[in-house]
DRENMARBA-449009 format. One record per residue: x, y, z of N, C-alpha, C in turn; residue in three letters. Coordinates in nm, 2 decimals, padded with zeros to 4 digits. Atoms other than C-alpha are relative to their C-alpha. Layout:
N
     nc1     nc2     nc3    cac1    cac2    cac3     cc1     cc2     cc3    r
       X       Y       Z       X       Y       Z       X       Y       Z  ALA
...
This chain:
120
     nc1     nc2     nc3    cac1    cac2    cac3     cc1     cc2     cc3    r
  -00.05  -00.08  -00.12   02.11   00.24  -01.05   00.12   00.11  -00.05  MET
  -00.10  -00.10   00.05   02.32   00.54  -01.09   00.09   00.02   00.11  ILE
  -00.08  -00.02  -00.17   02.58   00.63  -00.77  -00.02   00.18  -00.02  GLN
   00.00  -00.18  -00.06   02.49   01.00  -00.63   00.10   00.01   00.11  HIS
  -00.02  -00.01  -00.07   02.68   01.17  -00.39  -00.03  -00.04   00.15  PRO
   00.04   00.08  -00.14   02.47   01.07  -00.13  -00.07  -00.11   00.01  SER
   00.10   00.10  -00.02   02.37   00.75  -00.20  -00.03  -00.05  -00.16  GLY
   00.04   00.04   00.16   02.25   00.56  -00.49  -00.15   00.04   00.00  PRO
   00.12  -00.04   00.03   01.93   00.65  -00.66  -00.04  -00.10  -00.10  LEU
   00.05   00.16   00.05   01.73   00.40  -00.76  -00.14   00.08  -00.12  TYR
   00.12  -00.06   00.14   01.52   00.50  -01.12  -00.07  -00.12  -00.07  ILE
   00.11   00.13   00.04   01.26   00.23  -01.16  -00.13  -00.01  -00.03  ARG
   00.10  -00.03   00.08   00.96   00.19  -01.33  -00.11  -00.03   00.13  GLY
   00.07   00.00  -00.12   00.64   00.15  -01.08   00.01  -00.20  -00.01  PRO
  -00.02   00.10  -00.06   00.62  -00.18  -00.90  -00.18  -00.04   00.07  LYS
   00.15  -00.02  -00.05   00.25  -00.35  -00.79   00.03  -00.08   00.07  THR
  -00.02   00.06  -00.13   00.20  -00.55  -00.50  -00.12  -00.07   00.10  PHE
   00.12   00.01  -00.05  -00.09  -00.72  -00.39  -00.03  -00.18   00.08  THR
  -00.01   00.10  -00.14  -00.20  -01.04  -00.15  -00.13  -00.12  -00.16  GLN
   00.07   00.06   00.09  -00.46  -01.14  -00.46  -00.14   00.00   00.06  GLY
   00.18  -00.01  -00.03  -00.88  -01.19  -00.40   00.07  -00.10   00.15  VAL
   00.00   00.12  -00.13  -00.88  -01.35  -00.03  -00.15   00.03   00.04  VAL
   00.07   00.05  -00.07  -01.16  -01.48   00.10   00.00  -00.01   00.20  ALA
   00.01  -00.02  -00.11  -01.34  -01.39   00.42   00.15   00.02   00.13  ASN
  -00.14  -00.09  -00.08  -01.06  -01.14   00.57  -00.07  -00.02   00.11  PRO
   00.05  -00.01  -00.11  -01.03  -01.10   00.91   00.00   00.13  -00.01  ALA
  -00.03  -00.09  -00.01  -01.00  -00.75   01.04   00.16   00.00   00.00  ALA
  -00.19   00.00   00.02  -00.64  -00.65   00.98   00.08  -00.08  -00.05  GLY
  -00.10   00.07   00.11  -00.58  -00.87   00.72   00.06   00.06  -00.08  ALA
  -00.04  -00.14   00.07  -00.34  -00.73   00.53   00.01  -00.11  -00.20  ILE
   00.03   00.05   00.14  -00.43  -00.71   00.15   00.11   00.03  -00.12  LEU
  -00.15  -00.07   00.12  -00.14  -00.52  -00.03   00.07   00.02   00.13  ALA
  -00.13  -00.05  -00.08   00.20  -00.43   00.12   00.11   00.05  -00.10  ASP
  -00.06  -00.03   00.10   00.49  -00.29  -00.05   00.13  -00.05   00.04  THR
  -00.13   00.00  -00.05   00.77  -00.42   00.15   00.08   00.11   00.02  GLY
  -00.13  -00.13  -00.05   01.05  -00.22   00.27   00.02   00.09  -00.13  GLN
  -00.03  -00.11   00.13   01.11   00.11   00.07   00.19  -00.04  -00.02  ALA
  -00.17   00.03   00.07   01.50   00.03  -00.11   00.07   00.11   00.06  PRO
  -00.04  -00.12   00.00   01.55   00.42  -00.09  -00.08   00.07   00.09  ALA
   00.07  -00.12  -00.06   01.45   00.73   00.12  -00.01   00.09  -00.14  LYS
   00.03  -00.09   00.17   01.27   00.93  -00.16  -00.17   00.05  -00.03  GLY
   00.16  -00.01  -00.01   00.91   01.04  -00.25   00.00  -00.07  -00.09  GLU
   00.07   00.11   00.10   00.71   00.79  -00.40  -00.16   00.02  -00.02  TYR
   00.11  -00.01   00.02   00.39   00.79  -00.59  -00.07  -00.16   00.07  THR
   00.11   00.16   00.04   00.09   00.50  -00.47  -00.11  -00.01  -00.02  VAL
   00.15   00.08   00.03  -00.16   00.37  -00.63  -00.08  -00.09   00.05  TYR
   00.10   00.16  -00.07  -00.43   00.15  -00.45  -00.13   00.00  -00.10  VAL
   00.14   00.01   00.05  -00.71  -00.01  -00.60  -00.03  -00.10   00.04  VAL
   00.02   00.08  -00.09  -00.93  -00.19  -00.40  -00.18  -00.04  -00.04  ALA
   00.09   00.08   00.01  -01.25  -00.44  -00.44  -00.03  -00.07   00.08  TRP
   00.04   00.08  -00.11  -01.47  -00.62  -00.22  -00.15  -00.09  -00.06  ALA
   00.12   00.08   00.04  -01.77  -00.87  -00.28  -00.10   00.06   00.07  SER
   00.11  -00.07  -00.12  -01.97  -00.68  -00.01   00.08   00.10   00.08  ALA
  -00.07  -00.13  -00.08  -01.90  -00.34   00.14   00.09  -00.07   00.12  ALA
  -00.11   00.02  -00.05  -01.62  -00.33   00.28   00.12   00.11   00.01  ALA
  -00.09  -00.09  -00.05  -01.37  -00.10   00.52   00.18  -00.02   00.03  GLN
  -00.21   00.04   00.04  -00.97  -00.07   00.45   00.02   00.10   00.06  MET
  -00.10  -00.08  -00.05  -00.70   00.08   00.60   00.12   00.05  -00.11  THR
  -00.12   00.00   00.12  -00.40   00.22   00.35   00.06   00.04   00.14  LEU
  -00.06  -00.06  -00.11  -00.15   00.26   00.63   00.15   00.02  -00.04  GLN
  -00.14  -00.04  -00.02   00.20   00.40   00.65   00.06   00.00   00.10  HIS
  -00.13   00.05  -00.14   00.49   00.21   00.87   00.09   00.03  -00.01  ARG
  -00.16  -00.06  -00.05   00.77   00.30   01.04   00.06  -00.14  -00.06  ASP
  -00.10   00.09   00.06   01.06   00.12   00.92   00.04  -00.13   00.11  ALA
  -00.03   00.15  -00.10   01.07  -00.18   01.21  -00.16  -00.03  -00.03  ALA
   00.08   00.05   00.00   00.71  -00.24   01.06  -00.06   00.00   00.14  ASN
   00.07   00.01  -00.14   00.56  -00.15   01.43  -00.12   00.07   00.04  ALA
   00.06  -00.06  -00.01   00.35   00.11   01.43  -00.03   00.08  -00.13  ALA
   00.02  -00.08   00.11   00.17   00.35   01.17   00.02   00.17   00.02  ASN
  -00.08  -00.12   00.00   00.34   00.68   01.08  -00.16   00.07  -00.06  ILE
   00.14  -00.08   00.06  -00.04   00.79   00.90  -00.07  -00.12  -00.04  ALA
   00.08   00.09   00.09  -00.29   00.62   00.78  -00.18   00.06  -00.04  ALA
   00.17   00.00   00.08  -00.68   00.61   00.57  -00.03  -00.08  -00.03  VAL
   00.10   00.10   00.01  -00.94   00.47   00.63  -00.08   00.06  -00.14  GLU
   00.09   00.01   00.15  -01.18   00.41   00.29  -00.10  -00.11   00.01  PHE
   00.09   00.09   00.09  -01.46   00.24   00.21  -00.05  -00.04  -00.14  GLY
   00.04   00.03   00.16  -01.54  -00.01  -00.12  -00.13  -00.04   00.04  VAL
   00.18   00.00   00.05  -01.90   00.01  -00.23  -00.03  -00.22  -00.04  PRO
   00.04   00.12   00.05  -02.03  -00.42  -00.26   00.01  -00.02  -00.13  ALA
   00.01   00.02   00.16  -01.91  -00.54  -00.61   00.04   00.15  -00.04  GLY
  -00.05  -00.10   00.09  -01.75  -00.27  -00.67   00.16   00.07   00.04  ASP
  -00.19  -00.04  -00.02  -01.36  -00.09  -00.67  -00.04   00.14   00.02  THR
  -00.01  -00.16  -00.10  -01.24   00.24  -00.52   00.15  -00.01  -00.06  VAL
  -00.15  -00.01   00.05  -00.90   00.37  -00.68   00.01   00.16   00.01  SER
  -00.04  -00.09  -00.07  -00.68   00.64  -00.51   00.17   00.02  -00.08  PHE
  -00.17  -00.04  -00.08  -00.32   00.80  -00.52   00.02   00.09   00.04  SER
  -00.01  -00.09  -00.16  -00.16   00.96  -00.25   00.17   00.00  -00.08  LEU
  -00.16   00.08  -00.01   00.23   01.05  -00.24   00.01  -00.02   00.12  PRO
  -00.03   00.00  -00.10   00.43   00.98   00.02   00.15   00.02   00.03  PHE
  -00.15   00.03  -00.04   00.79   01.03   00.19  -00.01  -00.10   00.08  SER
  -00.07   00.09  -00.07   00.97   00.72   00.28   00.12   00.00   00.04  LEU
  -00.15   00.04  -00.01   01.24   00.67   00.46   00.05  -00.16  -00.06  ASP
  -00.07   00.14   00.10   01.48   00.35   00.37  -00.11  -00.09   00.15  VAL
   00.13   00.11  -00.07   01.23   00.03   00.54  -00.10   00.01   00.00  ASN
   00.20  -00.01  -00.03   00.90   00.23   00.56  -00.04  -00.06  -00.10  GLU
   00.07   00.10   00.12   00.64   00.04   00.38  -00.13   00.14   00.00  ARG
   00.07   00.02   00.04   00.33   00.10   00.22  -00.10  -00.12  -00.01  VAL
   00.10   00.13  -00.01   00.00  -00.19   00.32  -00.16   00.06   00.00  ARG
   00.14   00.01  -00.13  -00.38  -00.19   00.31  -00.02  -00.11   00.05  VAL
   00.01   00.15  -00.09  -00.50  -00.40   00.54  -00.20   00.00   00.03  VAL
   00.18   00.02   00.03  -00.93  -00.50   00.60   00.02   00.13   00.14  MET
   00.04  -00.05  -00.12  -01.07  -00.25   00.89  -00.06  -00.08   00.13  ARG
   00.09   00.11  -00.02  -01.32  -00.50   00.97  -00.01  -00.08  -00.08  ALA
   00.03   00.09   00.07  -01.41  -00.85   00.89  -00.07   00.00  -00.10  ALA
   00.07   00.04   00.11  -01.56  -00.96   00.55  -00.07  -00.13   00.01  LEU
   00.01   00.13   00.08  -01.78  -01.20   00.46   00.01   00.00  -00.15  THR
   00.02  -00.01   00.09  -01.75  -01.24   00.17   00.20   00.00  -00.13  GLY
  -00.12   00.02   00.02  -01.44  -01.17  -00.06   00.08   00.17  -00.03  ASN
  -00.06  -00.17   00.04  -01.18  -00.86  -00.09   00.17  -00.04  -00.10  ALA
  -00.17   00.03   00.03  -00.83  -00.76  -00.26   00.01   00.13  -00.04  ALA
  -00.05  -00.12   00.04  -00.62  -00.44  -00.32   00.15  -00.06  -00.06  ALA
  -00.13  -00.05   00.08  -00.33  -00.33  -00.52   00.03   00.07   00.00  ALA
  -00.06  -00.14  -00.01  -00.08  -00.06  -00.45   00.12  -00.04  -00.13  ILE
  -00.13  -00.03   00.10   00.14   00.02  -00.75   00.09   00.12   00.11  VAL
  -00.05  -00.09  -00.12   00.40   00.23  -00.58   00.14   00.05  -00.16  ALA
  -00.06  -00.02   00.10   00.63   00.41  -00.81   00.14   00.15   00.09  GLU
  -00.07  -00.07  -00.09   00.95   00.58  -00.65   00.07   00.16  -00.07  HIS
   00.01  -00.13   00.13   00.96   00.95  -00.83   00.19   00.07   00.02  ARG
  -00.15  -00.03   00.01   01.37   01.05  -00.91  -00.01   00.13  -00.03  VAL
  -00.02  -00.09   00.03   01.40   01.42  -00.94   00.11   00.04  -00.05  LEU
C-alpha cells in the first residue's frame, strides 16, 4: 500500500470470488460476491458463469449497505455452456459486485468474479 495525500492507494493484483458449484440454486441465490470494496476507485470486473441447464443470472452493483442495487445487468447462460464478459465499475468504499440467480434452477450453476482495482 502506498500513502497518498487523499488516502491509501491499493495496488493489488486481481482477486477471485466464488461460491463454487451450487446445486439447485433458488432465485436470488448468490453465486459470487466481491465483498466490500476496500477503496474508492475504478475496478475492472471479469465474470465467468456456467450452468448445467439454461440459467438466468444477474450481475449486481450493490450500495455500501448492501441493501439495494445501484445497477444490474441480466444475462443468460445456455445449458452446459460458459459465458464470460468484463465491465468497468466505479465503486465507492464498501460497495460490492455480485452474481445472483434471477430464477431458480434445477441443476448446477457456478459463477466467479475476478475484480481488479485499477490505479492510474
